[in-house]
C-alpha positions in Angstrom: 16.3 -8.0 -11.5 15.2 -5.3 -13.9 12.2 -3.2 -12.8 10.7 0.2 -13.8 11.1 3.1 -11.5 8.4 5.8 -10.9 9.4 7.5 -14.2 9.2 4.3 -16.2 12.9 3.9 -16.5 14.2 0.4 -16.3 16.7 0.0 -13.4 18.5 -2.9 -11.7 17.2 -3.8 -8.3 17.7 -6.6 -5.7 14.7 -8.3 -4.2 14.8 -7.7 -0.4 13.0 -10.2 1.8 10.8 -9.2 4.7 12.1 -10.4 8.0 9.1 -9.2 10.1 5.8 -7.6 9.3 2.7 -6.1 10.8 -0.3 -5.0 8.7 -2.6 -3.2 11.1 -5.8 -1.5 9.9 -6.2 2.3 10.0 -9.7 3.2 10.9 -11.6 6.4 9.8 -15.1 7.3 10.9 -16.9 9.5 8.3 -19.4 12.2 9.0 -22.2 9.9 7.8 -21.4 7.2 10.3 -19.6 4.9 7.9 -16.4 3.4 9.2 -13.6 2.8 6.6 -10.8 0.4 7.5 -7.7 0.6 5.3 -4.5 -1.2 5.3 -1.4 -1.3 3.2 -0.3 -4.8 2.1 3.3 -5.2 0.9 3.9 -7.6 -2.0 7.6 -7.1 -2.8 10.5 -4.8 -2.0 13.3 -4.0 -4.4 16.5 -2.0 -3.4 17.8 -0.1 -6.5 21.4 -0.7 -7.4 23.5 2.4 -7.5 20.7 4.7 -6.4 20.5 6.8 -3.2 18.4 9.6 -1.8 19.9 13.0 -1.2 20.4 11.9 2.4 22.5 8.9 1.3 19.8 6.3 2.0 19.4 3.5 -0.6 16.3 3.8 -2.8 13.5 1.2 -2.7 10.6 0.4 -4.9 7.7 -1.5 -3.5 4.8 -3.5 -5.0 1.8 -3.2 -2.8 -1.9 -2.8 -2.7 -4.4 -1.1 -0.4 -7.3 -3.0 1.1 -10.4 -1.1 2.0 -13.4 -2.3 4.0 -16.5 -0.2 4.7 -18.8 -0.7 7.7 -21.9 1.2 6.6 -24.8 2.1 8.9 -28.1 0.4 8.0 -29.7 3.8 7.3 -27.4 4.3 4.3 -28.0 0.8 2.8 -30.3 0.2 -0.1 -33.4 -1.7 0.9 -33.7 -5.3 -0.3 -35.6 -5.5 -3.5 -35.6 -1.8 -4.1 
């Protein structure tokens, strides 16, 4: 499959299936009391053909998105009808 690398160059890559996954939330409490929950959701993985890191590991490109959820204290919310 042809895909673009981080520099926009078209390269050949193989789709690699996911055998097992876990997508836990990372949780951050902000100084204003808001709790942000963030997780990385993997969509697809491609191993690049003929490309390796300086350590000899194969290079991968991923398609993913980050999901963010905010738990906001009532004192920070806009009043209804305001």
